[in-house]
C-alpha positions as CSV (number, residue, x, y, z in Angstrom):
1,M,0.0,0.0,0.0
2,S,1.1,3.5,-0.7
3,L,1.6,5.2,2.6
4,D,4.1,7.4,4.3
5,P,4.2,5.9,7.8
6,Q,5.6,8.9,9.6
7,A,3.4,11.4,7.9
8,F,0.4,9.1,8.7
9,L,1.3,8.9,12.4
10,R,1.7,12.7,12.5
11,D,-1.8,13.1,10.9
12,L,-3.3,10.8,13.6
13,F,-1.6,13.0,16.3
14,T,-3.0,16.2,14.7
15,A,-6.5,14.6,14.5
16,A,-6.3,13.7,18.2
17,I,-5.3,17.3,19.1
18,D,-7.9,19.0,16.9
19,A,-10.7,16.8,18.5
20,A,-9.9,18.3,21.9
21,H,-9.1,21.9,21.0
22,P,-11.2,24.6,22.6
23,R,-12.1,26.2,19.3
24,Q,-13.8,22.9,18.3
25,V,-15.6,22.0,21.5
26,L,-16.2,24.8,23.9
27,A,-19.0,26.8,22.2
28,D,-21.3,23.8,22.1
29,Y,-21.4,23.6,25.9
30,L,-21.9,27.3,26.7
31,P,-25.4,28.4,27.6
32,A,-27.7,29.4,24.7
33,D,-28.2,32.8,26.4
34,R,-24.8,34.5,26.1
35,S,-26.0,38.1,26.6
36,G,-25.4,38.4,30.3
37,R,-22.3,39.6,32.3
38,A,-19.8,36.9,33.2
39,I,-16.5,36.9,35.2
40,V,-14.1,34.5,33.5
41,I,-11.3,32.8,35.4
42,G,-9.2,29.8,34.4
43,A,-6.1,27.7,34.8
44,G,-4.4,25.1,32.6
45,K,-2.5,24.6,29.4
46,A,-5.7,25.2,27.4
47,A,-6.9,28.1,29.5
48,A,-5.8,30.9,27.1
49,A,-7.3,29.1,24.1
50,M,-10.5,28.5,26.0
51,A,-10.7,32.2,26.9
52,E,-10.1,33.1,23.3
53,A,-13.0,30.7,22.3
54,I,-15.4,32.3,24.7
55,E,-14.5,35.8,23.5
56,A,-15.4,34.7,20.0
57,V,-19.0,33.8,20.9
58,W,-20.0,35.6,24.0
59,E,-22.4,38.5,23.4
60,G,-22.5,40.1,26.8
61,E,-20.0,41.7,29.1
62,L,-16.8,39.7,29.8
63,S,-14.0,40.3,32.2
64,G,-11.5,38.1,34.0
65,L,-8.2,36.5,34.3
66,V,-6.7,33.1,33.3
67,V,-3.3,31.5,33.8
68,T,-1.5,29.2,31.4
69,R,1.9,27.7,30.9
70,Y,4.7,29.9,29.5
71,G,4.4,29.9,25.8
72,H,0.8,28.7,25.8
73,G,-0.9,32.2,25.7
74,A,-3.4,33.7,23.3
75,D,-4.4,37.2,22.2
76,C,-7.5,37.9,24.2
77,R,-9.1,41.4,24.2
78,K,-11.3,41.2,27.3
79,I,-9.8,38.4,29.5
80,E,-6.3,38.9,30.8
81,V,-3.9,36.1,30.1
82,V,-1.0,35.5,32.5
83,E,1.7,32.8,32.0
84,A,3.4,30.9,34.8
85,A,5.5,27.7,35.3
86,H,4.6,24.1,34.9
87,P,5.1,21.4,36.2
88,V,6.8,23.0,39.1
89,P,5.0,26.2,40.3
90,D,6.7,29.5,40.5
91,D,5.9,32.9,42.1
92,A,4.0,34.1,39.0
93,G,1.5,31.3,39.5
94,E,1.2,32.2,43.2
95,R,0.6,35.9,42.4
96,V,-2.1,35.1,39.8
97,A,-3.8,32.7,42.2
98,R,-4.0,35.4,44.8
99,R,-5.5,37.8,42.2
100,V,-8.1,35.1,41.1
101,L,-9.2,34.7,44.7
102,E,-9.5,38.5,45.2
103,M,-11.5,38.7,42.0
104,V,-14.1,36.2,43.1
105,S,-14.3,37.3,46.7
106,N,-17.4,39.2,47.9
107,L,-19.5,38.2,44.9
108,K,-23.3,38.3,45.0
109,E,-25.8,35.5,44.4
110,S,-26.7,37.1,41.0
111,D,-23.1,37.0,39.8
112,R,-22.0,34.4,37.3
113,V,-18.4,32.9,37.2
114,I,-17.2,30.9,34.3
115,F,-14.2,28.8,35.2
116,L,-12.1,27.4,32.4
117,L,-10.1,24.4,33.6
118,S,-7.6,22.1,31.9
119,G,-4.6,19.9,32.7
120,G,-1.7,21.8,34.3
121,G,-4.0,24.0,36.3
122,S,-2.8,22.4,39.6
123,S,0.8,23.8,39.1
124,L,-0.3,27.0,37.4
125,L,-2.8,28.1,40.0
126,A,-0.5,27.6,43.0
127,L,-1.4,29.3,46.2
128,P,0.0,27.6,49.3
129,A,-2.1,27.0,52.4
130,E,-1.6,28.9,55.6
131,G,1.9,28.5,57.0
132,I,3.3,26.9,53.9
133,S,5.7,28.7,51.5
134,L,5.9,28.4,47.8
135,A,9.4,26.9,48.3
136,D,7.8,24.1,50.4
137,K,5.4,23.3,47.6
138,Q,8.0,23.5,44.9
139,A,10.3,21.0,46.8
140,I,7.5,18.6,47.5
141,N,6.2,18.8,43.9
142,K,9.7,18.1,42.5
143,A,10.0,15.1,44.8
144,L,6.6,13.7,43.8
145,L,7.5,14.1,40.1
146,R,10.7,12.2,40.6
147,S,9.1,9.5,42.8
148,G,7.0,7.7,40.2
149,A,3.7,8.7,42.1
150,H,0.7,8.7,39.8
151,I,-1.3,11.8,39.0
152,G,-4.1,11.0,41.5
153,E,-1.5,10.7,44.4
154,M,0.2,13.9,43.4
155,N,-3.0,15.8,43.2
156,C,-4.1,14.5,46.6
157,V,-1.0,16.0,48.2
158,R,-1.3,19.2,46.2
159,K,-5.0,19.8,47.2
160,H,-4.2,19.5,50.9
161,L,-1.3,22.0,50.6
162,S,-3.4,24.5,48.7
163,A,-5.6,27.5,49.5
164,I,-7.5,27.2,46.2
165,K,-7.7,23.5,45.2
166,G,-10.0,20.7,46.4
167,G,-13.2,22.8,46.1
168,R,-11.8,25.8,47.9
169,L,-12.2,28.1,44.8
170,A,-15.9,27.3,44.7
171,K,-16.1,28.1,48.4
172,A,-14.5,31.5,47.7
173,C,-17.0,32.2,44.9
174,W,-20.0,31.5,47.1
175,P,-22.9,32.6,46.8
176,A,-22.3,33.3,43.1
177,S,-23.0,30.6,40.5
178,V,-19.9,28.9,39.2
179,Y,-19.9,27.1,35.8
180,T,-16.8,25.0,35.3
181,Y,-15.9,23.9,31.7
182,A,-13.1,21.3,31.8
183,I,-10.8,19.5,29.4
184,S,-9.8,16.2,31.0
185,D,-6.2,15.1,31.0
186,V,-6.6,12.2,33.5
187,P,-7.5,8.5,33.1
188,G,-11.2,8.1,34.1
189,D,-11.9,11.8,33.6
190,E,-12.6,12.3,37.3
191,A,-13.6,15.9,38.1
192,T,-11.8,15.7,41.4
193,V,-8.5,14.9,39.7
194,I,-8.5,17.4,36.8
195,A,-6.1,20.1,38.0
196,S,-6.8,19.1,41.6
197,G,-10.6,20.0,41.4
198,P,-10.8,23.6,42.5
199,T,-14.6,23.8,42.2
200,V,-15.7,20.3,43.1
201,A,-15.9,18.2,46.2
202,D,-12.8,16.2,47.2
203,P,-13.1,12.7,48.6
204,T,-9.4,12.4,49.6
205,T,-8.2,13.3,53.1
206,S,-5.2,14.9,54.7
207,A,-4.3,11.6,56.3
208,Q,-4.1,10.1,52.8
209,A,-1.8,12.9,51.7
210,L,0.5,12.1,54.6
211,A,0.4,8.4,53.7
212,I,1.4,9.2,50.1
213,L,4.4,11.3,51.2
214,A,5.4,8.4,53.5
215,R,4.9,5.8,50.8
216,Y,7.4,7.5,48.5
217,H,9.8,8.4,51.3
218,I,9.4,12.1,50.7
219,E,10.7,14.2,53.6
220,I,8.6,17.1,54.6
221,P,9.4,20.0,56.9
222,Y,7.7,20.4,60.3
223,N,5.4,23.2,59.2
224,V,4.0,21.0,56.3
225,R,3.4,18.1,58.6
226,A,1.8,20.3,61.2
227,W,-0.6,21.7,58.6
228,L,-1.6,18.3,57.3
229,E,-2.3,17.2,60.8
230,D,-4.5,20.2,61.4
231,P,-8.2,19.8,60.7
232,R,-8.2,23.1,58.7
233,S,-6.2,21.3,56.0
234,E,-9.2,19.2,55.0
235,T,-10.6,20.0,51.6
236,V,-14.2,20.8,50.7
237,K,-16.5,17.7,51.0
238,A,-19.7,16.8,49.0
239,D,-22.1,18.0,51.7
240,D,-20.7,21.5,51.9
241,P,-23.5,24.0,51.0
242,C,-21.1,26.2,49.0
243,L,-21.1,23.5,46.3
244,S,-24.8,23.8,45.7
245,R,-24.3,26.6,43.1
246,S,-21.2,25.0,41.5
247,H,-21.8,23.2,38.2
248,F,-19.2,21.1,36.3
249,Q,-19.2,20.2,32.6
250,L,-16.6,18.1,30.9
251,I,-16.2,19.4,27.3
252,A,-13.3,17.2,26.0
253,K,-11.7,14.0,27.1
254,P,-9.0,11.7,25.9
255,Q,-11.4,9.1,24.5
256,Q,-12.7,11.7,22.0
257,S,-9.1,12.1,20.7
258,L,-8.6,8.4,20.4
259,D,-11.9,8.1,18.5
260,A,-10.9,10.9,16.1
261,A,-7.6,9.2,15.4
262,A,-9.3,5.8,14.9
263,E,-11.8,7.4,12.4
264,K,-8.9,8.9,10.4
265,A,-7.1,5.5,10.4
266,R,-10.2,3.7,9.1
267,A,-10.6,6.3,6.3
268,A,-7.1,5.4,5.2
269,G,-7.9,1.7,5.2
270,I,-6.0,1.0,8.5
271,T,-7.8,-1.0,11.2
272,P,-7.5,0.7,14.7
273,L,-7.2,-1.1,18.0
274,I,-7.9,1.3,20.9
275,L,-6.4,0.2,24.2
276,G,-7.8,3.2,26.1
277,D,-6.4,5.4,28.9
278,L,-3.4,3.7,30.6
279,E,-1.3,4.3,33.6
280,G,1.9,2.9,34.9
281,E,5.6,3.2,34.4
282,A,6.3,4.4,30.9
283,R,8.9,1.7,30.2
284,E,6.6,-1.0,31.5
285,V,3.6,0.2,29.5
286,A,5.9,0.1,26.4
287,K,6.7,-3.5,27.0
288,V,2.9,-4.4,26.9
289,H,2.5,-2.4,23.7
290,G,5.6,-4.1,22.3
291,G,4.1,-7.5,23.1
292,I,0.9,-6.7,21.3
293,A,2.8,-5.4,18.3
294,R,4.9,-8.6,18.1
295,Q,1.8,-10.8,18.3
296,V,0.3,-8.8,15.4
297,V,3.4,-9.2,13.3
298,L,4.1,-12.8,14.0
299,H,0.6,-14.2,14.4
300,G,-1.9,-11.7,13.1
301,Q,-3.6,-11.4,16.5
302,P,-5.6,-9.7,17.9
303,I,-5.9,-7.8,14.5
304,T,-4.1,-8.2,11.2
305,P,-2.0,-5.6,9.4
306,P,-2.4,-2.9,8.2
307,C,-3.4,-1.8,11.6
308,V,-2.7,0.8,14.3
309,I,-2.6,0.4,18.1
310,L,-3.9,3.5,19.9
311,S,-3.7,4.4,23.5
312,G,-3.8,7.4,25.8
313,G,-3.6,8.2,29.5
314,E,-0.7,9.4,31.6
315,T,2.3,7.2,32.4
316,T,4.9,7.9,35.0
317,V,8.7,8.0,35.0
318,T,10.7,7.1,38.1
319,V,13.9,9.0,37.5
320,R,17.0,6.9,38.0
321,G,19.5,8.4,35.6
322,H,20.8,11.8,34.5
323,G,19.5,12.0,31.0
324,R,16.8,14.2,29.4
325,G,13.3,13.2,28.4
326,G,9.7,13.1,29.3
327,R,7.4,10.1,29.7
328,N,6.6,9.9,26.0
329,A,10.3,9.7,25.0
330,E,10.8,7.2,27.7
331,F,7.9,5.1,26.4
332,L,9.2,5.1,22.9
333,L,12.8,4.4,23.9
334,S,11.6,1.4,25.9
335,L,9.5,0.3,22.9
336,T,12.5,0.6,20.7
337,E,14.7,-1.5,23.0
338,N,11.9,-4.1,23.3
339,L,11.2,-4.5,19.5
340,Q,14.8,-4.0,18.4
341,G,13.9,-3.3,14.8
342,L,10.9,-5.6,14.3
343,P,10.0,-5.2,10.6
344,N,7.1,-3.0,9.5
345,V,6.5,-1.4,12.9
346,Y,6.4,2.4,13.3
347,A,5.4,4.3,16.4
348,L,4.7,7.8,17.7
349,A,4.3,8.9,21.3
350,G,3.5,12.5,22.2
351,D,1.8,14.7,24.7
352,T,-1.2,16.5,23.3
353,D,-0.2,19.8,24.9
354,G,2.9,19.8,22.7
355,I,5.4,19.5,25.6
356,D,6.8,16.2,26.8
357,G,7.4,16.9,30.5
358,S,9.6,19.9,30.7
359,E,11.4,19.6,27.3
360,D,10.7,21.4,24.0
361,N,9.4,18.4,22.1
362,A,5.9,16.8,22.2
363,G,7.4,13.3,22.0
364,A,9.2,11.3,19.3
365,L,8.8,8.9,16.4
366,M,10.2,5.3,16.0
367,T,10.8,3.5,12.7
368,P,11.9,-0.1,12.1
369,D,15.5,1.1,11.6
370,S,15.7,3.3,14.7
371,Y,17.4,0.6,16.8
372,A,20.1,-0.1,14.2
373,R,20.7,3.5,13.4
374,A,21.2,4.3,17.0
375,E,23.6,1.4,17.5
376,A,25.6,2.7,14.5
377,L,25.9,6.0,16.4
378,G,27.1,4.3,19.5
379,L,23.8,4.6,21.4
380,N,22.5,1.4,23.1
381,A,18.8,1.6,23.8
382,A,19.0,-0.3,27.1
383,D,21.8,2.0,28.4
384,E,20.0,5.1,27.3
385,L,16.8,3.9,29.0
386,A,18.8,3.3,32.2
387,D,19.9,6.9,32.1
388,N,16.3,8.2,31.3
389,N,17.7,9.7,28.1
390,G,14.9,9.4,25.7
391,Y,15.2,13.0,24.5
392,G,18.9,12.5,23.7
393,Y,18.4,9.2,22.0
394,F,15.8,10.5,19.6
395,R,17.4,13.8,19.0
396,A,20.5,11.9,17.8
397,L,18.2,10.1,15.3
398,D,16.5,13.4,14.3
399,A,13.3,11.9,15.4
400,L,11.9,14.2,18.0
401,L,8.3,15.3,17.5
402,M,8.2,19.1,17.6
403,T,4.9,20.8,17.5
404,G,5.2,23.7,19.9
405,P,2.4,24.4,22.4
406,T,-1.0,23.1,21.1
407,R,-3.1,25.0,23.7
408,T,-5.1,22.0,24.6
409,N,-4.3,19.0,26.8
410,V,-5.9,15.5,26.9
411,N,-2.7,13.9,28.0
412,D,-0.6,11.4,26.1
413,F,-1.2,9.9,22.6
414,R,0.4,6.8,21.4
415,A,0.1,5.1,18.0
416,I,1.9,2.0,16.8
417,L,1.4,1.4,13.0
418,I,2.0,-2.1,11.7
419,L,2.1,-2.6,8.0
420,P,1.8,-5.9,6.0
421,S,5.0,-7.8,5.2
422,S,6.3,-7.1,1.8
423,R,7.1,-10.8,1.3
C-alpha cells in the first residue's frame, strides 16, 4: 500500500489534538443565552485558548483572568492572560492565584463565574495553604515528580497543601453561581482529579496525603506536617452548601481524541485497536505495547496488518539516571529497546499539549531502523533507558516530534502502526 508511515502517524496525532481543541468543542457547551455579564477565570495549558474561544462567541459583558503555561498564551481582548510555570509552580503562579481569589471574593448571588479548567492547572494556580511557603510546595512537587507517584496521588497532596484547590475556589465564589468547563487530561476523567478539582468536592483526606508522602519516602518540613495534621487542612466535601451553586461540565476528554484518530485511520484503510487510557511506568507500558505489536506481526492477532494500536492516558517515570526526556520519549525508547527493529512497525508517542514533560518536544517517532541507526551512532537503547535519556536518543536520530504548544491537553497519545509484510 502507498503510505508514508511517519506522515500518517503525525496526521493521527493532529487529529487527536484537533478533536480536543477549545475552538472545536467549547462553544457547544456554553449556555444558549450569552447576553449576560460573566466573570471568567481559568487555569491550565488550554486556559488561554478557552478564553479566546469564549470571547469569539459571548455577546454580553466579559472580564476576567486566566493563567496558562509559559508559551501557551493567546491574544485575548477582554480576558487577561498570564503565564506561569509548569510542572513545578513559580511565584508568577502564586501571584495570579491570589488575584483570582481576590476577583471572586465578595460576589453576589446574582453573579456568574465561568471557570475554564484544563490539565496543568494544579501547578499553574499555585497558592500555598496557611503557614506553607511556595518553596515548600516546589520542593514537594519536585520530589513527587521524581518519585513515580501517579497523578491522583500527586493531586491528593497538592490539594491539601493549597488554599485554592480541592473545592476551595468554589467556596471562595459563594454565593455566586460557578460554571466550570473542563478539558480532561486524566484517566477516568474524574472531576476531582483534573487540575486538583478547584470547584468540586474532594473525597481524599489529609491523612491520605501524609500516607502518600510516607509511601514515596518524601521528607517534609515540620510546618507542612503540622498543617496536614491540622483539621483546617481538610478539603471541601460533598455535603458543603457552598457547592450547591457550582456546576461542572466536561467538554473534551482523551477518548474523543482516540476516537478521532481511529476514524482517520479507518478512512485510510488501517484497522484501529484502541487500548484506552493507561497508567503505569512508561517503560513497562511500552513492554505491553511491544508484546501486542509482536503478536500482530508474528501471528496476526488480535488484529491483522495494516493496523494501528492506539492508547492514551498518563504514564509515570521514576527518575534513576541523569538524561533528558519526558514520559513519551521514555515510552518510545523502551518500545525501541523491546522491539529491536521488528519489521514494518512504526510508532509515535506524544503529549497532546505539545510539551513532553519539561522539554521542548511533544514526543518522538520510531521506525523499524531506529534501533540499528542508534547502534551505529554508539547509542545502546538499554543503556540510554537506564539513564532516562529518551530525548537525547531520539534527538540523535533526528526523530523528535516538535509541534510547539498546542493550547489543549488531553494527555498522552500513542500510536503503533503495523504494515503488512512485503514478502
